[in-house]
C-alpha atoms as a printed R data frame, in Angstrom:
    type eleno elety resid chain resno       x       y       z
1   ATOM     1    CA   MET     A     1   0.000   0.000   0.000
2   ATOM     2    CA   ALA     A     2   2.885   2.386   0.745
3   ATOM     3    CA   THR     A     3   4.207   1.830  -2.796
4   ATOM     4    CA   PHE     A     4   0.817   2.772  -4.268
5   ATOM     5    CA   ALA     A     5   0.752   5.958  -2.188
6   ATOM     6    CA   ARG     A     6   4.079   6.997  -3.738
7   ATOM     7    CA   GLN     A     7   2.737   6.643  -7.281
8   ATOM     8    CA   PRO     A     8   1.888   9.818  -9.229
9   ATOM     9    CA   ARG     A     9  -1.709  11.011  -8.834
10  ATOM    10    CA   PHE     A    10  -2.448  10.062 -12.447
11  ATOM    11    CA   ILE     A    11  -1.649   6.418 -11.742
12  ATOM    12    CA   GLN     A    12  -3.558   6.429  -8.460
13  ATOM    13    CA   ALA     A    13  -6.607   7.970 -10.142
14  ATOM    14    CA   TRP     A    14  -6.521   5.621 -13.131
15  ATOM    15    CA   PHE     A    15  -5.682   2.380 -11.301
16  ATOM    16    CA   LEU     A    16  -9.260   1.150 -10.784
17  ATOM    17    CA   PRO     A    17 -10.589   2.330 -14.174
18  ATOM    18    CA   THR     A    18  -7.575   0.706 -15.864
19  ATOM    19    CA   TRP     A    19  -8.125  -2.505 -13.904
20  ATOM    20    CA   ILE     A    20 -11.735  -2.513 -15.162
21  ATOM    21    CA   LEU     A    21 -10.557  -1.742 -18.726
22  ATOM    22    CA   LEU     A    22  -8.238  -4.752 -18.575
23  ATOM    23    CA   GLY     A    23 -11.187  -6.964 -17.595
24  ATOM    24    CA   PHE     A    24 -13.332  -5.429 -20.312
25  ATOM    25    CA   GLY     A    25 -10.538  -5.965 -22.839
26  ATOM    26    CA   LYS     A    26 -10.155  -9.597 -21.785
27  ATOM    27    CA   ALA     A    27 -13.923 -10.133 -22.138
28  ATOM    28    CA   LEU     A    28 -13.911  -8.499 -25.591
29  ATOM    29    CA   ILE     A    29 -11.175 -10.823 -26.770
30  ATOM    30    CA   PHE     A    30 -13.226 -13.868 -25.849
31  ATOM    31    CA   GLY     A    31 -16.667 -12.486 -26.669
32  ATOM    32    CA   VAL     A    32 -16.219 -10.481 -29.872
33  ATOM    33    CA   SER     A    33 -14.698 -11.560 -33.164
34  ATOM    34    CA   PHE     A    34 -11.528  -9.763 -34.198
35  ATOM    35    CA   ARG     A    35 -13.336  -8.489 -37.304
36  ATOM    36    CA   ARG     A    36 -15.799  -6.594 -35.102
37  ATOM    37    CA   LEU     A    37 -13.151  -5.477 -32.595
38  ATOM    38    CA   ALA     A    38 -10.535  -4.256 -35.116
39  ATOM    39    CA   PRO     A    39 -12.298  -0.986 -36.110
40  ATOM    40    CA   ARG     A    40 -12.303   0.037 -32.428
41  ATOM    41    CA   LEU     A    41  -8.527  -0.401 -32.151
42  ATOM    42    CA   GLY     A    42  -7.817   2.422 -34.621
43  ATOM    43    CA   ARG     A    43  -7.488   2.673 -38.362
44  ATOM    44    CA   ARG     A    44  -5.785  -0.230 -40.101
45  ATOM    45    CA   SER     A    45  -2.427   0.890 -41.454
46  ATOM    46    CA   GLY     A    46  -1.025  -2.143 -43.234
47  ATOM    47    CA   ILE     A    47   2.095  -3.805 -41.891
48  ATOM    48    CA   ALA     A    48   4.724  -1.076 -42.272
49  ATOM    49    CA   PRO     A    49   5.868  -0.375 -38.705
50  ATOM    50    CA   TRP     A    50   6.125   3.308 -37.902
51  ATOM    51    CA   VAL     A    51   5.809   5.433 -34.782
52  ATOM    52    CA   PRO     A    52   4.168   8.875 -34.557
53  ATOM    53    CA   LEU     A    53   6.126  11.796 -33.137
54  ATOM    54    CA   LEU     A    54   4.881  13.278 -29.869
55  ATOM    55    CA   THR     A    55   5.201  16.531 -28.021
56  ATOM    56    CA   PRO     A    56   7.023  16.330 -24.683
57  ATOM    57    CA   ALA     A    57   3.670  16.572 -22.841
58  ATOM    58    CA   GLN     A    58   2.210  13.712 -24.898
59  ATOM    59    CA   GLU     A    59   5.323  11.655 -24.261
60  ATOM    60    CA   ARG     A    60   4.975  12.152 -20.484
61  ATOM    61    CA   ARG     A    61   1.299  11.171 -20.702
62  ATOM    62    CA   ALA     A    62   2.156   8.030 -22.685
63  ATOM    63    CA   LEU     A    63   4.740   7.047 -20.048
64  ATOM    64    CA   LEU     A    64   2.138   7.444 -17.292
65  ATOM    65    CA   VAL     A    65  -0.459   5.477 -19.251
66  ATOM    66    CA   GLY     A    66   2.032   2.650 -19.716
67  ATOM    67    CA   ARG     A    67   2.894   2.615 -16.016
68  ATOM    68    CA   ALA     A    68  -0.798   2.624 -15.041
69  ATOM    69    CA   VAL     A    69  -1.616  -0.253 -17.395
70  ATOM    70    CA   ARG     A    70   1.321  -2.381 -16.270
71  ATOM    71    CA   LEU     A    71   0.573  -1.760 -12.576
72  ATOM    72    CA   ALA     A    72  -3.107  -2.636 -12.924
73  ATOM    73    CA   ALA     A    73  -2.239  -5.715 -15.045
74  ATOM    74    CA   ARG     A    74  -0.065  -7.096 -12.241
75  ATOM    75    CA   HIS     A    75  -3.044  -6.991  -9.871
76  ATOM    76    CA   THR     A    76  -5.810  -8.650 -11.891
77  ATOM    77    CA   PRO     A    77  -6.985 -12.130 -10.875
78  ATOM    78    CA   TRP     A    78  -7.120 -13.050 -14.580
79  ATOM    79    CA   ASP     A    79  -4.220 -13.125 -17.029
80  ATOM    80    CA   SER     A    80  -3.859  -9.603 -18.387
81  ATOM    81    CA   ASN     A    81  -1.412 -10.442 -21.126
82  ATOM    82    CA   CYS     A    82  -0.390  -8.275 -24.044
83  ATOM    83    CA   PHE     A    83  -3.735  -7.963 -25.841
84  ATOM    84    CA   PRO     A    84  -5.855  -6.673 -22.913
85  ATOM    85    CA   GLN     A    85  -2.994  -4.321 -22.009
86  ATOM    86    CA   ALA     A    86  -2.879  -3.017 -25.580
87  ATOM    87    CA   VAL     A    87  -6.653  -2.465 -25.568
88  ATOM    88    CA   ALA     A    88  -6.520  -0.589 -22.236
89  ATOM    89    CA   ALA     A    89  -3.572   1.538 -23.396
90  ATOM    90    CA   ARG     A    90  -5.340   2.327 -26.660
91  ATOM    91    CA   VAL     A    91  -8.439   3.530 -24.770
92  ATOM    92    CA   LEU     A    92  -6.465   5.733 -22.370
93  ATOM    93    CA   LEU     A    93  -4.236   7.200 -25.071
94  ATOM    94    CA   GLY     A    94  -7.327   7.877 -27.171
95  ATOM    95    CA   LEU     A    95  -9.006   9.674 -24.249
96  ATOM    96    CA   TYR     A    96  -6.019  11.987 -23.931
97  ATOM    97    CA   GLY     A    97  -5.525  12.478 -27.670
98  ATOM    98    CA   VAL     A    98  -2.053  10.939 -27.646
99  ATOM    99    CA   PRO     A    99  -1.097   9.520 -31.064
100 ATOM   100    CA   TYR     A   100  -0.371   5.790 -30.867
101 ATOM   101    CA   VAL     A   101   0.138   2.739 -33.014
102 ATOM   102    CA   LEU     A   102  -1.097  -0.666 -31.865
103 ATOM   103    CA   TYR     A   103   0.893  -3.502 -33.425
104 ATOM   104    CA   PHE     A   104   0.258  -7.200 -33.821
105 ATOM   105    CA   GLY     A   105   3.197  -9.483 -34.435
106 ATOM   106    CA   LEU     A   106   4.145 -13.128 -34.843
107 ATOM   107    CA   MET     A   107   7.323 -15.118 -34.257
108 ATOM   108    CA   ARG     A   108   8.303 -18.744 -34.407
109 ATOM   109    CA   ASP     A   109   8.448 -20.390 -30.993
110 ATOM   110    CA   PRO     A   110  12.164 -21.142 -30.443
111 ATOM   111    CA   THR     A   111  11.330 -24.280 -28.436
112 ATOM   112    CA   GLU     A   112   8.875 -25.606 -31.059
113 ATOM   113    CA   PRO     A   113   9.549 -24.060 -34.491
114 ATOM   114    CA   ALA     A   114   6.261 -25.409 -35.876
115 ATOM   115    CA   ASN     A   115   4.351 -23.148 -33.442
116 ATOM   116    CA   LEU     A   116   3.885 -19.407 -33.692
117 ATOM   117    CA   LYS     A   117   3.731 -16.932 -30.825
118 ATOM   118    CA   ALA     A   118   1.511 -13.869 -31.157
119 ATOM   119    CA   HIS     A   119   2.025 -10.535 -29.442
120 ATOM   120    CA   ALA     A   120   0.340  -7.131 -29.284
121 ATOM   121    CA   TRP     A   121   2.061  -3.914 -28.249
122 ATOM   122    CA   VAL     A   122   1.502  -0.174 -28.289
123 ATOM   123    CA   ALA     A   123   4.028   2.541 -29.066
124 ATOM   124    CA   ALA     A   124   3.607   6.291 -28.865
125 ATOM   125    CA   GLY     A   125   6.582   8.337 -29.956
126 ATOM   126    CA   ARG     A   126   9.687   6.986 -28.251
127 ATOM   127    CA   VAL     A   127   7.555   5.414 -25.530
128 ATOM   128    CA   ARG     A   128   6.930   1.675 -25.448
129 ATOM   129    CA   VAL     A   129   3.548   2.000 -23.766
130 ATOM   130    CA   THR     A   130   2.848  -1.735 -23.495
131 ATOM   131    CA   GLY     A   131   4.499  -4.861 -24.827
132 ATOM   132    CA   GLY     A   132   8.144  -4.013 -24.271
133 ATOM   133    CA   THR     A   133  10.777  -4.078 -26.983
134 ATOM   134    CA   SER     A   134   8.920  -6.171 -29.515
135 ATOM   135    CA   PHE     A   135  10.128  -4.888 -32.887
136 ATOM   136    CA   GLY     A   136  13.291  -6.976 -32.817
137 ATOM   137    CA   GLN     A   137  11.541 -10.214 -31.882
138 ATOM   138    CA   PHE     A   138   8.205 -10.189 -33.705
139 ATOM   139    CA   THR     A   139   7.335  -9.723 -37.360
140 ATOM   140    CA   VAL     A   140   4.630  -7.071 -37.618
141 ATOM   141    CA   VAL     A   141   1.505  -8.496 -39.243
142 ATOM   142    CA   GLY     A   142  -0.844  -5.586 -38.538
143 ATOM   143    CA   CYS     A   143  -0.870  -1.963 -37.374
144 ATOM   144    CA   PHE     A   144  -3.729   0.131 -36.088
145 ATOM   145    CA   VAL     A   145  -3.138   3.868 -35.730
146 ATOM   146    CA   ALA     A   146  -4.915   6.530 -33.719
147 ATOM   147    CA   PRO     A   147  -7.869   7.789 -35.788
148 ATOM   148    CA   GLY     A   148  -6.337  11.285 -36.093
149 ATOM   149    CA   LEU     A   149  -3.256   9.797 -37.742
150 ATOM   150    CA   ALA     A   150  -5.108   7.914 -40.461
151 ATOM   151    CA   GLY     A   151  -4.346  10.554 -43.095
152 ATOM   152    CA   VAL     A   152  -0.601  10.510 -42.410
153 ATOM   153    CA   ALA     A   153  -0.066   6.782 -41.973
154 ATOM   154    CA   PRO     A   154   2.135   5.160 -44.574
155 ATOM   155    CA   ALA     A   155   0.268   2.723 -46.825
């Protein structure tokens, strides 16, 4: 509890709503087809990975959103893996008007090369909001950009 009290007010204020968003995201993944969910993630931008530039204020906000999502994800009774975290981050970044790109990637499982591993992550400017350093490990198979970026996204 003392650690939570030392968190920035933004993270304290958004902890419970983010926790709920993670549950909602998990339910969406199981209850809604990807075809119906995809338009809510942003505008499809092909597979060319790119990252929007941010102002310093947007970058700080993206860092806080990432911290809030990761903290709440550690305290859910369900598995809040990469996809629910990406959904929650996308919602929060969208609320604050921070440009983002949500990526989906695949890689061969090194222990069983016949199997593929999937991953979802969100980047905003130089900030890895959720999903860690995924560009070097996963091949991007889909990008969804913030709706305001749709006109500038590379094809």
